[in-house]
ROPA-222491 format. One record per residue (C-alpha): residue number from 0; residue in three letters; x, y, z. Coordinates in nm, 4 decimals. Each point is the difference from the previous one (the first is absolute). Layout:
! ROPA-222491
NUM,ALA,X,Y,Z $
...
//
This chain:
! ROPA-222491
0,MET,1.9120,2.5973,-2.6958 $
1,GLY,0.2628,0.0615,0.2665 $
2,PRO,0.1004,0.2145,0.2902 $
3,GLU,0.1845,0.2278,-0.2074 $
4,GLU,-0.2360,0.0205,-0.2980 $
5,LEU,-0.2985,0.0594,0.3244 $
6,LEU,0.1946,0.2712,0.1297 $
7,ALA,-0.0220,0.1786,-0.3428 $
8,ALA,-0.2763,-0.0365,-0.0888 $
9,TRP,-0.1080,0.1687,0.3248 $
10,HIS,0.2013,0.2299,-0.0792 $
11,ASP,-0.1660,0.0573,-0.3437 $
12,GLN,-0.3562,0.0012,0.1923 $
13,GLN,0.1296,0.2914,0.2306 $
14,LYS,0.1663,0.2368,-0.2446 $
15,ALA,-0.3748,-0.0343,-0.1949 $
16,PHE,-0.1573,0.0557,0.3058 $
17,ILE,0.1882,0.2885,0.1937 $
18,GLU,0.1226,0.2951,-0.1886 $
19,PHE,0.3410,0.0656,-0.0298 $
20,ARG,0.0736,-0.2824,0.2508 $
21,ASP,0.3749,0.0384,-0.0886 $
22,LEU,-0.0061,0.3920,0.1186 $
23,ARG,-0.1731,-0.0535,0.3393 $
24,THR,0.2477,-0.2556,0.0653 $
25,ARG,0.3234,0.1985,-0.0476 $
26,THR,-0.1334,0.2890,0.1806 $
27,MET,-0.0112,-0.2280,0.3119 $
28,ILE,0.2838,-0.1052,-0.0636 $
29,ASP,0.1869,0.3392,-0.0811 $
30,VAL,-0.1680,0.0842,0.4239 $
31,LEU,0.1672,-0.2895,0.1084 $
32,ARG,0.3553,0.0100,-0.1556 $
33,ASN,-0.0742,0.3846,0.1312 $
34,VAL,-0.0605,-0.1808,0.3749 $
35,ARG,0.3124,-0.2368,-0.0470 $
36,ALA,0.2038,0.2637,-0.1190 $
37,GLU,-0.0710,0.1672,0.3506 $
38,LYS,0.0782,-0.2712,0.2103 $
39,GLY,0.3147,-0.1121,-0.1491 $
40,ALA,-0.1056,-0.3318,0.0628 $
41,PRO,-0.1733,-0.2808,-0.1894 $
42,ILE,-0.3954,0.0784,0.0701 $
43,LYS,-0.3040,-0.2696,0.0623 $
44,VAL,-0.2928,0.0133,-0.1623 $
45,LEU,-0.2889,-0.1291,0.1077 $
46,ASP,-0.3130,-0.1525,-0.3363 $
47,LEU,-0.3169,0.0258,0.0994 $
48,ALA,-0.1922,-0.1853,-0.2053 $
49,CYS,0.2543,-0.0982,-0.1966 $
50,GLY,-0.1885,-0.2718,-0.2335 $
51,PRO,0.3266,-0.1143,-0.2130 $
52,GLY,0.2108,0.1992,0.1105 $
53,SER,0.0685,0.2414,-0.2317 $
54,LEU,0.0248,0.3636,0.1843 $
55,GLY,0.2449,-0.2164,0.2379 $
56,THR,0.2059,-0.0925,-0.3198 $
57,ALA,-0.0015,0.3290,-0.1636 $
58,VAL,0.1250,0.1327,0.3321 $
59,MET,0.2829,-0.3025,0.0171 $
60,GLN,0.1574,0.0823,-0.3319 $
61,ALA,-0.0099,0.3687,0.0549 $
62,ILE,0.1270,-0.0069,0.3749 $
63,PRO,0.2054,-0.3753,0.0069 $
64,ASP,0.1285,-0.0027,0.3462 $
65,SER,-0.3489,0.0716,0.1657 $
66,SER,-0.2146,-0.2231,0.1367 $
67,VAL,-0.4048,-0.0743,-0.1022 $
68,VAL,-0.2305,-0.1776,0.1766 $
69,ALA,-0.3255,-0.0847,-0.2343 $
70,VAL,-0.3598,-0.0321,0.1816 $
71,ASP,-0.3095,-0.1699,-0.1333 $
72,ARG,-0.2595,-0.2677,0.0402 $
73,ASP,-0.0235,-0.0802,-0.3477 $
74,PRO,0.1298,-0.3583,-0.0038 $
75,VAL,0.0189,-0.0015,-0.4125 $
76,LEU,0.2110,0.3229,0.0282 $
77,LEU,0.2156,-0.1297,0.2583 $
78,ARG,0.0446,-0.2764,-0.1235 $
79,LEU,0.0615,0.1436,-0.3628 $
80,GLY,0.2365,0.3021,0.2546 $
81,ARG,0.2319,-0.2897,0.1638 $
82,GLU,0.0793,-0.1858,-0.3202 $
83,THR,0.0810,0.2531,-0.2784 $
84,ASN,0.1638,0.2308,0.2868 $
85,LYS,0.3967,0.0591,-0.0569 $
86,PHE,0.1183,0.1879,0.3209 $
87,ASP,0.1457,-0.2028,0.3149 $
88,LYS,-0.1494,0.3286,0.1562 $
89,MET,-0.3308,-0.0026,-0.0835 $
90,GLN,-0.2360,-0.2636,0.1752 $
91,PHE,-0.3673,-0.0250,-0.0199 $
92,ILE,-0.2658,-0.0065,0.2918 $
93,ASP,-0.3460,-0.1410,0.0378 $
94,GLU,-0.1543,0.2508,0.1759 $
95,ASP,-0.3177,0.1909,0.0138 $
96,ILE,0.1184,0.3827,0.0073 $
97,ALA,-0.4114,0.0859,0.1675 $
98,SER,0.1842,-0.2202,0.2850 $
99,PRO,0.1274,0.1283,0.3454 $
100,ASN,0.2334,-0.3082,-0.0187 $
101,LEU,0.1894,0.2162,-0.2815 $
102,PRO,0.2885,0.1201,0.2291 $
103,ASP,0.0521,-0.3593,0.1693 $
104,SER,-0.0026,-0.1275,-0.3557 $
105,VAL,0.2626,0.2246,-0.2418 $
106,GLY,0.1739,0.1921,0.2771 $
107,THR,0.0497,0.3556,0.0504 $
108,ASP,0.2626,0.2766,-0.1146 $
109,PHE,-0.0779,0.0506,-0.3232 $
110,ASP,0.1564,0.3020,-0.1320 $
111,GLY,-0.2750,-0.0119,-0.3060 $
112,VAL,-0.3480,-0.1188,-0.0480 $
113,ILE,-0.1319,-0.0628,-0.3668 $
114,SER,-0.3142,-0.1592,-0.1179 $
115,ALA,-0.2011,-0.0137,-0.4024 $
116,THR,-0.3630,-0.0093,-0.0246 $
117,ALA,-0.0390,-0.2075,0.2730 $
118,LEU,-0.1349,0.2439,0.2835 $
119,HIS,-0.3456,0.0779,-0.1460 $
120,TRP,-0.0892,-0.3946,0.0625 $
121,LEU,-0.0001,0.1572,0.3892 $
122,ASN,-0.2712,0.1755,0.1778 $
123,PRO,0.0546,0.3582,0.1662 $
124,ASP,-0.0351,-0.0967,0.3745 $
125,GLN,0.2998,-0.3212,-0.1390 $
126,LEU,0.1542,0.2973,-0.1985 $
127,ALA,0.0539,0.2198,0.3326 $
128,ALA,0.1428,-0.3240,0.1946 $
129,LEU,0.2222,-0.0647,-0.2424 $
130,TYR,0.1306,0.3164,-0.0414 $
131,LEU,0.0191,0.0266,0.4125 $
132,ARG,0.2016,-0.2734,-0.0197 $
133,LEU,0.2582,0.0533,-0.2076 $
134,GLY,0.0955,0.2996,0.1186 $
135,LYS,0.1232,-0.2214,0.3274 $
136,MET,0.2107,-0.2587,-0.2359 $
137,MET,0.1423,0.2986,-0.2076 $
138,ASN,0.3686,0.1855,0.1108 $
139,PRO,0.0148,0.3251,0.0573 $
140,GLY,-0.0077,0.2123,-0.3467 $
141,ALA,-0.1264,-0.3213,-0.1629 $
142,VAL,-0.2452,0.0558,-0.2701 $
143,PHE,-0.3485,-0.1778,-0.1357 $
144,MET,-0.1561,0.0357,-0.3644 $
145,ASN,-0.3054,-0.1396,-0.1945 $
146,CYS,-0.1057,-0.0331,-0.3191 $
147,ASP,-0.3409,-0.0811,-0.1361 $
148,HIS,-0.2476,0.1414,-0.1423 $
149,LEU,-0.1965,0.1977,0.1985 $
150,PHE,-0.3479,0.1355,-0.2331 $
151,TYR,-0.0926,0.2930,-0.0176 $
152,ASP,-0.3455,0.0445,0.1566 $
153,ALA,-0.3391,-0.0311,-0.2111 $
154,VAL,-0.1449,0.2569,0.1388 $
155,THR,0.1976,0.2857,0.0269 $
156,GLN,0.2616,-0.1294,-0.2802 $
157,PRO,-0.2098,-0.1307,-0.2182 $
158,TYR,0.1633,0.1793,-0.3084 $
159,LEU,0.3439,-0.1144,0.1153 $
160,ARG,-0.1025,-0.3698,0.0925 $
161,LYS,-0.1532,-0.0534,-0.2936 $
162,THR,0.3089,0.1038,-0.2008 $
163,ALA,0.1945,-0.1747,0.1789 $
164,GLU,-0.1312,-0.3054,-0.0159 $
165,ASP,-0.0158,0.0525,-0.4186 $
166,ILE,0.3437,0.0402,-0.0040 $
167,ARG,0.0519,-0.2903,0.2564 $
168,ASN,-0.2024,-0.2650,-0.2555 $
169,SER,0.1961,0.1576,-0.3153 $
170,PHE,0.3050,-0.1036,0.1857 $
171,GLN,-0.0677,-0.3152,0.0925 $
172,ASN,-0.1769,-0.0936,-0.3633 $
173,GLU,0.3648,0.0956,-0.1479 $
174,PHE,0.1513,-0.2396,0.1560 $
175,LEU,-0.2670,-0.2916,0.0073 $
176,ALA,0.0364,0.0083,-0.3884 $
177,GLU,0.3850,0.0080,0.0427 $
178,GLY,-0.0552,-0.3603,0.1531 $
179,ALA,-0.0212,0.1372,0.4070 $
180,LEU,-0.2100,-0.2320,0.1739 $
181,THR,-0.3217,0.0787,0.1395 $
182,TRP,-0.0322,-0.0290,0.3912 $
183,ALA,-0.2521,-0.2719,0.0128 $
184,ALA,0.1841,-0.1713,-0.2997 $
185,TRP,0.3426,0.0166,0.2235 $
186,TRP,-0.1379,-0.1483,0.3362 $
187,LYS,-0.1703,-0.2938,-0.2038 $
188,THR,0.3828,-0.0785,-0.0841 $
189,ALA,0.1278,0.0493,0.2823 $
190,LEU,-0.2467,-0.2463,0.2147 $
191,GLU,0.0446,-0.2389,-0.2742 $
192,MET,0.4047,-0.0355,0.0459 $
193,PRO,0.0931,-0.3965,0.0178 $
194,GLY,0.0762,-0.0657,0.3823 $
195,TRP,-0.1350,0.3017,0.1112 $
196,GLN,-0.3398,-0.1710,0.1380 $
197,GLU,0.0990,0.0458,0.3570 $
198,GLU,0.0129,0.3780,-0.0817 $
199,ALA,-0.3089,0.0463,-0.2127 $
200,LYS,-0.2529,-0.1724,0.2835 $
201,LEU,0.1661,0.2291,0.2481 $
202,TRP,-0.0305,0.2423,-0.2525 $
203,HIS,-0.3910,-0.0458,-0.0651 $
204,GLU,-0.0302,-0.0223,0.4489 $
205,ARG,0.1219,0.3356,0.0868 $
206,TRP,-0.1436,0.1957,-0.2459 $
207,ALA,-0.3474,-0.1692,-0.0157 $
208,ASP,-0.1000,0.2681,0.2503 $
209,ASP,0.1575,0.2961,-0.1415 $
210,ARG,-0.2393,0.2902,-0.0292 $
211,PRO,0.0311,0.3761,-0.1382 $
212,SER,0.1437,0.2376,0.1926 $
213,ILE,-0.0884,0.3447,0.0884 $
214,LYS,0.2156,0.2419,-0.2277 $
215,VAL,0.1899,0.3192,0.1326 $
216,ASN,0.1437,0.2832,-0.1425 $
217,VAL,0.3469,0.1492,0.0305 $
218,ASP,-0.1194,0.2114,0.3400 $
219,PHE,-0.1052,-0.2831,0.1304 $
220,HIS,0.3694,-0.1603,-0.0330 $
221,LEU,0.1686,0.2984,0.0934 $
222,SER,-0.2225,0.0844,0.3014 $
223,ALA,0.0823,-0.3022,0.0783 $
224,LEU,0.3664,-0.0631,-0.0045 $
225,GLN,-0.0473,0.3345,0.2013 $
226,ALA,-0.1314,-0.1756,0.2938 $
227,ALA,0.2293,-0.2642,-0.0034 $
228,GLY,0.3169,0.2551,0.0475 $
229,PHE,0.1029,0.0245,-0.3169 $
230,VAL,0.1557,0.3794,0.0284 $
231,GLU,0.0259,0.0522,-0.4002 $
232,THR,-0.3053,-0.0562,-0.2763 $
233,ALA,-0.0493,-0.0041,-0.3246 $
234,GLN,-0.1359,-0.1105,-0.3552 $
235,ILE,0.3362,-0.0338,-0.1890 $
236,TYR,-0.1430,-0.1190,-0.3494 $
237,GLN,-0.3002,0.0034,-0.1740 $
238,TRP,-0.1060,-0.0630,-0.2955 $
239,PHE,-0.3918,0.0247,-0.0467 $
240,ASP,-0.1480,-0.2394,0.2965 $
241,ASP,0.3358,-0.1633,0.0166 $
242,ARG,0.2032,0.0797,0.2634 $
243,ILE,0.3023,0.0019,0.3147 $
244,ILE,-0.1097,0.0537,0.3332 $
245,PHE,0.2997,0.1651,0.1854 $
246,GLY,0.1296,-0.0709,0.3557 $
247,ARG,0.2401,0.0203,0.1947 $
248,ILE,0.1417,0.0180,0.4364 $
249,SER,0.1461,0.2328,0.1639 $
250,ALA,0.4068,-0.0549,0.0202 $
//
C-alpha cells in the first residue's frame, strides 16, 4: 500500500467512525467561504491537530486562493500528509498544539482556525490555555471552529448517551462491513509502511506515556472561548453528540 492508498483508507476509516463527516466539513467550509467574501481577500487558515491534512485539503479545494498551516505532532500522519499534499500554499508543521510555543511555530494573523476530532485529547486547563493563545493569533473578525464528539452525560442524560452510542455503533458497522478498516487495523498498516521506520519509532516514543484526558462538555468550550475574548460563540452543528463549536473574534 502506497501513501495515496493509505490516505484513501484513512478517509474510509474516518467516515466509519465520524457520522456524516462530509456534512460537518461542508458546514465549516461554508463559514470560511463567508469569511473570505467579507474580507475580500485570500484568507489564512490554521488546521489544529491536522492529521494527514483532511480539513486543510478541503479548505484548499473549496477556496483555492487561501493558505493553510496544518499542525500536528504525530510523525506518521504528518509524513502521510506531506507525501500526499498537492497544494503549494498548504504547509505541515510538527508541533504540540498545547505548547506555549505554538505562535512561534505556526505564525499569527489567521482568519480561521479549525480542528476536527482532536481537541478532546487536551485536558481542560490545556484547552482553556489554547483558546487564550488562539485569541492572540487571530485577525479581527476571524472565526474558530472545532468539530468533535462531545458526549452526553452518563448520569443526567443516560437515554441520549446510550441512544447516540447505539446509533454510532450501527453506523460504524455498516462502513466496516463495506470494507473500511478499523482504527487498529489502519494504524497497524501505517506503522508498517516500508521506509517509514523512523516515523514509526518516533510515533511509539511520543505516545508511550499517552493518558486519557478529562472530557468536557459544550458549555465548557463556550465559556472558555468567551473567557479568551471570543465575542460570538455558539454550537452551529449537531447530529446527536457530534457537534461543531464556533467562536468569532471581534471585528
